[in-house]
GULO-203126 format. One line per 3 residues: number of its first residue (from 0); their letters; for each residue x negated, y, z of N, C-alpha, C. Coordinates in steps of 0.02 Angstrom, whole numbers, plus 32768, in hexadecimal, padded with zeros to 4 digits. Example, Ala and Ser with C-alpha at 12.3 -4.5 7.8 and 13.67 -1.06 7.14 Angstrom:
BEGIN
0) as) 7D6C 7EE4 8186 7D99 7F1F 8186 7D6C 7F5B 8186 ~ 7D7E 7F90 8162 7D54 7FCB 8165 7D7B 8002 818A $
END
This chain:
BEGIN
0) myk) 2413 5D90 69BF 2451 5D9A 699B 2479 5D5B 6996 ~ 244A 5D22 6995 2469 5CDE 6992 249A 5CDC 69D6 ~ 247C 5CE5 6A11 24A2 5CDB 6A4D 24E0 5D09 6A54 $
3) daf) 24DD 5D45 6A33 2519 5D72 6A32 254E 5D52 6A04 ~ 2540 5D3F 69D0 2570 5D19 69A0 2591 5CD5 69C1 ~ 2562 5CB0 69E4 257D 5C74 6A01 25A9 5C7F 6A31 $
6) vsw) 2599 5CB6 6A61 25C6 5CD0 6A9A 2607 5CE3 6A85 ~ 2605 5D18 6A53 263F 5D28 6A30 266C 5CF4 6A14 ~ 2651 5CC6 69F1 266D 5C8A 69DA 2699 5C62 6A08 $
9) vvy) 2672 5C56 6A47 2694 5C32 6A7F 26C7 5C5D 6A99 ~ 26BF 5C94 6AA8 26FD 5CC2 6AC9 2730 5CC9 6A94 ~ 272E 5CDB 6A60 2765 5CDC 6A32 2783 5C9D 6A1F $
12) tfg) 2761 5C69 6A1B 277A 5C27 6A0B 27A8 5C09 6A41 ~ 278A 5C0B 6A7A 27B6 5BEB 6AB7 27DE 5C1C 6AD6 ~ 27DC 5C64 6AC8 2816 5C8A 6AD6 284D 5C83 6AAA $
15) tla) 2846 5C7F 6A6E 2878 5C70 6A3F 2895 5C28 6A44 ~ 2871 5BF3 6A54 288C 5BB5 6A66 28C2 5BB4 6AA1 ~ 28AA 5BD8 6AD0 28D0 5BE1 6B11 290E 5C03 6AFD $
18) fyl) 2914 5C37 6ADC 2950 5C53 6ACE 2975 5C32 6AA2 ~ 2961 5C0A 6A72 298C 5BDB 6A43 29A5 5B9D 6A6E ~ 297F 5B88 6A9C 299A 5B4C 6ACF 29CC 5B66 6AF1 $
21) mga) 29C2 5BA4 6B0E 2A00 5BBD 6B3D 2A3A 5BC8 6B1E ~ 2A39 5BEB 6ADF 2A67 5BF5 6AAE 2A91 5BB0 6AA1 ~ 2A68 5B77 6A92 2A83 5B3A 6A84 2AA4 5B1F 6AC2 $
24) avl) 2A85 5B1E 6AFB 2A9F 5B04 6B2D 2ADE 5B22 6B50 ~ 2AEC 5B63 6B40 2B25 5B89 6B60 2B5F 5B92 6B29 ~ 2B4A 5BA9 6AEB 2B80 5BBA 6ABB 2B94 5B7C 6A96 $
27) npq) 2B6E 5B49 6A7E 2B81 5B13 6A5E 2BBC 5AEB 6A7B ~ 2BB3 5ADA 6ABC 2BEE 5AB4 6ADE 2C2F 5ADC 6AE0 ~ 2C2C 5B19 6AD9 2C64 5B48 6AD4 2C82 5B4E 6A94 $
30) gla) 2C5F 5B3E 6A62 2C66 5B44 6A1A 2C66 5B8E 6A0B ~ 2C36 5BB3 6A2A 2C2E 5BF8 6A18 2BF8 5BFF 69DD ~ 2BFE 5C27 69B0 2BC9 5C3A 6986 2BCB 5C80 6976 $
33) peg) 2B92 5C9E 6977 2B89 5CEA 696F 2B98 5D00 6926 ~ 2BD3 5D23 6921 2BF0 5D3A 68D9 2C0B 5D78 68E2 ~ 2BFF 5D9B 68AC 2C16 5DDD 689C 2BFB 5E12 68D3 $
36) ngm) 2C28 5E3F 68E6 2C19 5E75 6917 2C1D 5E5A 6956 ~ 2C36 5E1B 695D 2C34 5E02 69A9 2BF7 5DDB 69B7 ~ 2BC5 5DE9 698C 2B83 5DBF 69A1 2B65 5DCD 69D7 $
39) itt) 2B63 5E0D 69EC 2B40 5E23 6A2C 2B6A 5E0A 6A66 ~ 2BAF 5E0E 6A5D 2BD4 5DF2 6AA0 2BD1 5DAC 6AA4 ~ 2BCA 5D90 6A68 2BC6 5D39 6A6D 2B82 5D2E 6A8C $
42) lsr) 2B51 5D50 6A6F 2B10 5D37 6A8D 2B02 5D4F 6ADC ~ 2B2C 5D84 6AEF 2B26 5D96 6B37 2B46 5D62 6B69 ~ 2B69 5D35 6B41 2B8A 5CF9 6B69 2B5B 5CCE 6B87 $
45) iyt) 2B1D 5CCE 6B62 2AE9 5C9E 6B7F 2ADB 5CAC 6BBE ~ 2ADC 5CF2 6BD2 2ACB 5D05 6C17 2B0E 5D10 6C40 ~ 2B3F 5D2C 6C29 2B78 5D35 6C55 2B9A 5CF1 6C63 $
48) dtl) 2B9D 5CBC 6C43 2BC1 5C82 6C4A 2B98 5C61 6C8A ~ 2B53 5C70 6C8D 2B35 5C4C 6CC0 2B1E 5C77 6CF9 ~ 2B13 5CBB 6CF7 2AFF 5CE6 6D29 2B3E 5D09 6D47 $
51) gpw) 2B71 5D13 6D1E 2BAE 5D3B 6D31 2BB5 5D77 6D04 ~ 2BEC 5D99 6D0C 2BFA 5DCE 6CE1 2BC6 5E16 6CDE ~ 2BA9 5E1B 6D20 2B74 5E4F 6D27 2B3C 5E47 6CFA $
54) asv) 2B2F 5E0C 6CDC 2AF0 5E04 6CBA 2AFC 5E21 6C71 ~ 2B38 5E3A 6C58 2B44 5E52 6C1C 2B20 5E93 6C17 ~ 2B21 5EC0 6C4A 2AFB 5EF9 6C4C 2AB2 5EEC 6C44 $
57) lfl) 2A97 5EC1 6C6A 2A53 5EAB 6C65 2A43 5E95 6C1E ~ 2A69 5E68 6BFC 2A5F 5E56 6BB8 2A5D 5E90 6B88 ~ 2A90 5EBC 6B8E 2A90 5EF1 6B65 2A54 5F20 6B69 $
60) lga) 2A36 5F2E 6BA5 29FB 5F5D 6BB3 29BF 5F33 6B93 ~ 29C6 5EEC 6B98 298E 5EC9 6B7F 2993 5ECD 6B31 ~ 29CB 5EC6 6B13 29D2 5EC9 6ACC 29BB 5F0B 6AB3 $
63) iav) 29D0 5F41 6AD4 29BC 5F7A 6ABC 2965 5F8A 6AC3 ~ 2951 5F72 6AF5 290C 5F72 6AFF 28E5 5F50 6AC3 ~ 28F5 5F0D 6AB9 28E0 5EEA 6A7E 28DF 5EFF 6A3A $
66) lgs) 2927 5F0B 6A2E 2936 5F26 69EC 2910 5F69 69E6 ~ 2913 5F9C 6A0E 28F3 5FD9 6A0D 28AF 5FDE 6A09 ~ 288B 5FAB 6A2D 2841 5FA8 6A23 282E 5F87 69E9 $
69) tmw) 2857 5F5A 69CB 2847 5F42 6986 2853 5F7D 6954 ~ 2883 5FA3 6952 288B 5FDA 6929 2857 6008 692F ~ 2843 601F 696D 280D 604B 6974 27CD 6033 695F $
72) aai) 27BE 5FF2 695E 2783 5FD7 6942 2786 5FCC 68F5 ~ 27C4 5FC0 68DE 27C7 5FB9 6893 27C9 5FF3 6862 ~ 27EB 6027 6881 27EB 6064 6858 27AB 6085 6842 $
75) psw) 277B 608D 6876 2737 60A6 6862 270F 6074 6834 ~ 2717 6031 6845 26F6 600A 6819 2711 5FF8 67D1 ~ 2753 5FFC 67CA 2771 5FFB 678D 2768 6040 6763 $
78) srm) 2768 6078 678D 275D 60B3 6763 271A 60AF 6749 ~ 26E0 609C 676B 26A1 6099 674C 26A3 6063 6714 ~ 26BF 6025 6720 26BA 5FF9 66E7 26E0 6012 66A7 $
81) ytn) 2719 6031 66B2 2734 6049 666C 2710 6085 6655 ~ 26EF 60A8 6679 26BE 60E0 6663 2691 60C4 663D ~ 2670 608F 6657 263A 6068 663B 2651 6045 65FC $
84) lla) 268F 602E 65F8 26A2 600D 65B8 26B5 6044 6586 ~ 26C9 607E 6598 26D7 60B7 6565 268C 60CD 654A ~ 265C 60CF 6576 261A 60D7 655B 25FC 60A7 6529 $
87) tfg) 260A 6065 6545 25F7 6033 6516 261E 6037 64CE ~ 2658 6053 64C9 267C 605E 6484 2669 609C 6468 ~ 2638 60C6 6486 2622 6103 646C 264E 613B 647B $
90) vld) 2682 613D 64A7 26AB 616F 64B3 268C 61A9 64DD ~ 2659 6195 64FE 2637 61C4 6527 25F3 61B4 6535 ~ 25BF 61DD 653F 257A 61C8 654B 2572 61C2 6599 $
93) wqd) 255B 617D 65A2 2554 6169 65E5 2524 618E 660E ~ 24F1 61AC 65EC 24B4 61C7 6601 24CC 6217 6618 ~ 2507 6229 65FF 2518 6272 660D 2542 6269 665D $
96) pva) 252C 6281 6685 2545 6280 66C7 2585 62A0 66CF ~ 2595 62D9 66AE 25CD 6303 66B4 2604 62DB 668F ~ 25FB 62BC 6647 2633 629C 662E 2641 6260 6654 $
99) rlr) 2615 6234 666D 2618 6204 6692 2644 6205 66D3 ~ 2635 623A 66F2 2657 6252 6731 26A3 6266 6728 ~ 26A5 628A 66EA 26EC 629A 66D5 2718 6268 66C7 $
102) wir) 26FD 622B 66A0 2724 61F3 6695 2736 61CB 66CA ~ 2702 61C4 6702 2710 619D 6736 274E 61BF 675E ~ 2742 6206 6761 277F 6228 678B 27BD 6217 6765 $
105) vft) 27B9 6217 6723 2807 6210 66FF 281C 61C6 6711 ~ 27F6 6197 670C 2806 6151 671A 2823 6152 6764 ~ 27FB 6171 6798 2806 616D 67DF 284E 618D 67E6 $
108) vvl) 286C 61B7 67BD 28AD 61DD 67C2 28E0 61A4 679F ~ 28CE 6194 675D 28FB 616F 6730 2913 6133 674D ~ 28DC 6105 6765 28E2 60C2 677C 291D 60B1 67AE $
111) pvl) 2919 60DB 67E2 2952 60D7 6813 2996 60EA 67FB ~ 2996 611C 67CE 29D2 6139 67AD 29F0 60FE 6781 ~ 29BF 60DA 675E 29D4 60B1 672D 29EC 6070 6749 $
114) wav) 29C9 6059 677E 29EA 6021 67B0 2A2F 6030 67D0 ~ 2A2D 606B 67E7 2A7D 6086 6804 2AB0 607A 67CB ~ 2A99 609C 6791 2ACE 6095 6760 2AE4 6051 674A $
117) cfl) 2AAA 6022 6748 2AB7 5FE1 6737 2AE5 5FC4 676B ~ 2AD7 5FD0 67AB 2B06 5FB0 67E6 2B4B 5FCD 67DC ~ 2B53 6007 67C7 2B94 6026 67C3 2BBB 600D 6788 $
120) tiq) 2B9A 5FF2 6759 2BAF 5FDC 6712 2BBF 5F8A 6721 ~ 2B91 5F69 673F 2BA0 5F22 673B 2BC4 5F10 677A ~ 2BB8 5F35 67B5 2BD9 5F2B 67FD 2BDA 5EE5 67FF $
123) spv) 2BA6 5EC0 6806 2BA0 5E7B 6817 2B59 5E6E 6832 ~ 2B4A 5E72 6874 2B00 5E67 6887 2AF3 5E26 6870 ~ 2B13 5DEC 6876 2B03 5DA9 685A 2AE9 5DB1 6810 $
126) imv) 2B12 5DCD 67E4 2B00 5DCC 679F 2AC3 5DFA 6795 ~ 2AB3 5E2C 67B9 2A7D 5E52 67B6 2A3A 5E2C 67DB ~ 2A42 5E07 680C 2A17 5DDC 6823 2A01 5DAE 67E7 $
129) qig) 2A31 5D89 67C6 2A23 5D5F 6794 29FD 5D7C 6757 ~ 2A13 5DB9 6745 29ED 5DE1 6711 2998 5DF2 6727 ~ 2995 5E07 6764 295C 5E09 6781 2930 5DCD 677D $
132) gia) 294D 5D93 678A 2932 5D5A 6791 2914 5D3A 6747 ~ 293F 5D4A 671A 292D 5D3C 66D4 28F2 5D65 66C4 ~ 28F9 5DAB 66D1 28BC 5DD4 66BC 2884 5DC2 66E4 $
135) tgi) 288A 5DA4 671D 284F 5D9C 6746 282E 5D55 6723 ~ 2859 5D2A 670D 2842 5CF2 66F2 2818 5CEE 66B4 ~ 2832 5D23 6692 2817 5D38 664E 27D3 5D4F 665E $
138) flv) 27D6 5D86 668D 2796 5DAB 669B 2760 5D71 66BB ~ 277D 5D49 66E7 2748 5D13 6705 2725 5CEE 66CF ~ 2753 5CD2 66A2 272F 5CAC 6663 26FB 5CDC 6644 $
141) aav) 2712 5D13 6638 26D6 5D4C 6616 269F 5D51 663E ~ 26AA 5D52 668A 2670 5D54 66AE 263E 5D1E 66B2 ~ 2660 5CE2 66B2 263C 5CA5 66A4 260E 5CA6 666F $
144) vav) 262E 5CB6 6631 260C 5CC2 65EA 25D1 5CEE 65F9 ~ 25DB 5D2B 6619 25A6 5D59 6621 2572 5D48 6654 ~ 2584 5D24 6680 2551 5D07 66AF 2526 5CD9 6695 $
147) wyl) 253A 5CA8 6667 250F 5C7E 6644 24E9 5C9F 6613 ~ 2504 5CCC 65ED 24E2 5CF4 65B7 24A6 5D17 65DC ~ 24B9 5D44 6612 2488 5D6D 662F 2453 5D46 6657 $
150) rrt) 2460 5D0B 6670 2434 5CD8 6692 2401 5CC0 6659 ~ 2418 5CB5 6622 23EC 5C9E 65EC 23C8 5CCD 65CE ~ 23E6 5D0E 65C2 23BC 5D3B 65A4 23A1 5D75 65C3 $
153) etd) 23B7 5D87 65FC 23A7 5DC9 661F 2381 5DBD 6663 ~ 2382 5D79 667F 2371 5D74 66C2 2333 5D59 66D1 ~ 2309 5D6E 66EF 22C5 5D4A 6701 22D0 5D06 6716 $
156) prl) 22AE 5CD5 66F4 22C0 5C91 6711 22B0 5C82 675D ~ 228A 5CAD 6772 2279 5CA2 67C9 22B6 5CB4 67ED ~ 22E6 5CCF 67CD 2327 5CE1 67F2 2359 5CAF 67EB $
159) hgg) 2351 5C81 67C1 2386 5C52 67B4 2398 5C22 67E9 ~ 2375 5C20 6818 2380 5BFD 6853 236C 5BAD 684B ~ 2372 5B82 687A 235F 5B3C 6871 238E 5B0D 6855 $
162) rgf) 2386 5ACF 6850 23B8 5AA4 682F 23FA 5AAD 6857 ~ 23FD 5AAF 6894 2442 5AAD 68B0 2468 5AEB 689C ~ 244A 5B22 689D 246F 5B5C 687F 2484 5B57 683D $
165) atl) 245D 5B36 680F 246B 5B2E 67C6 24AD 5AFC 67CD ~ 24B1 5ACD 67EE 24E0 5A97 67F6 2522 5AB9 680E ~ 251A 5AE7 6846 2557 5B07 6859 256D 5B3F 681D $
168) lvv) 253F 5B58 67FD 2557 5B87 67C8 257B 5B65 678F ~ 256A 5B23 6785 2587 5AF7 674D 25CA 5AE7 6764 ~ 25D3 5AD3 67A7 2611 5AC3 67BB 2646 5AF6 67CB $
171) ssv) 262C 5B2D 67DB 2658 5B65 67DB 266F 5B81 679F ~ 2642 5B82 676F 2655 5B97 6725 2687 5B66 6710 ~ 267F 5B23 6714 26B8 5AF8 66F9 26FB 5B01 6714 $
174) aiv) 26F7 5B0C 675D 2732 5B14 6780 2757 5B51 6776 ~ 2730 5B8B 6765 2748 5BCA 6751 2774 5BBC 670C ~ 2751 5B9C 66DD 2772 5B91 669E 27A8 5B69 669A $
177) llg) 27A3 5B34 66C7 27E2 5B04 66D1 281C 5B2E 66EE ~ 2813 5B54 671B 2844 5B7E 6740 2866 5BAA 6713 ~ 283B 5BC8 66E9 285B 5BF8 66B8 287D 5BD2 667F $
180) vyt) 286E 5B9C 666B 2899 5B70 663F 28D4 5B67 665D ~ 28CC 5B3F 669F 290C 5B30 66C4 293D 5B67 66D0 ~ 2921 5BA1 66DF 294A 5BDE 66F0 296A 5BEF 66AE $
183) llq) 2950 5BEA 6672 2973 5C04 6633 29AD 5BCA 6621 ~ 299A 5B8C 6631 29CF 5B59 6622 2A0B 5B61 6650 ~ 2A01 5B6F 668B 2A3A 5B7E 66BD 2A5E 5BB8 66A9 $
186) vfg) 2A3B 5BEF 6693 2A64 5C25 667F 2A8C 5C1B 6649 ~ 2A72 5BF8 6619 2AA3 5BE4 65D5 2AC7 5BA4 65DF ~ 2ACB 5B88 661B 2AFE 5B53 6629 2AE1 5B0F 660F $
189) lri) 2AA3 5B07 65FD 2A82 5AD2 65E6 2A65 5A9F 660E ~ 2A74 5A59 660C 2A5F 5A31 6641 2A21 5A04 6621 ~ 29FC 59F4 664F 29C4 59CA 6632 29CE 5983 664A $
192) gg) 29CB 5951 6619 29E7 590E 661D 2A2B 58F4 6627 ~ 2A4E 5921 660F 2AA1 590E 661A 2AC2 5938 6643 $
END
């Protein structure tokens, strides 16, 4: 499990860094910034400006594959999560498989429709990404709190890992909280230190 988490961290971290560096190297010198509904077109220039116009089709197929796979992974997990939340609030009995499956199916249909309505209402992928980023930031801070609580109260101490793991957990927790605070300050246009 530790190895799986570490390899996933390496792949996601360096994949994301590579994408940001490519974007900065290609888009920034041209003064291009992904905005509004032109976000996809602007991002595609990372590839079309270096590889040629044919790369736009490859970029679009890649974007569909990445966003589609994210959606197909998110819908089942979020449907179960929201069903579990309703069970926690007493709306349904989690031990009742019929009620649980019914709610999971409801969320499986409602979530994509809700996301489509949000897009058609907001009509700005950049704003939707920012809203998702804020929600993710709040969720990550809650996840940090939950990790520390569950580690202290529910986890067998033999599973806590060594000193190195504990150090990395502290560093990542602090980084997540600082990133959440920074993101909120950016959203509200506040600056740190002037």
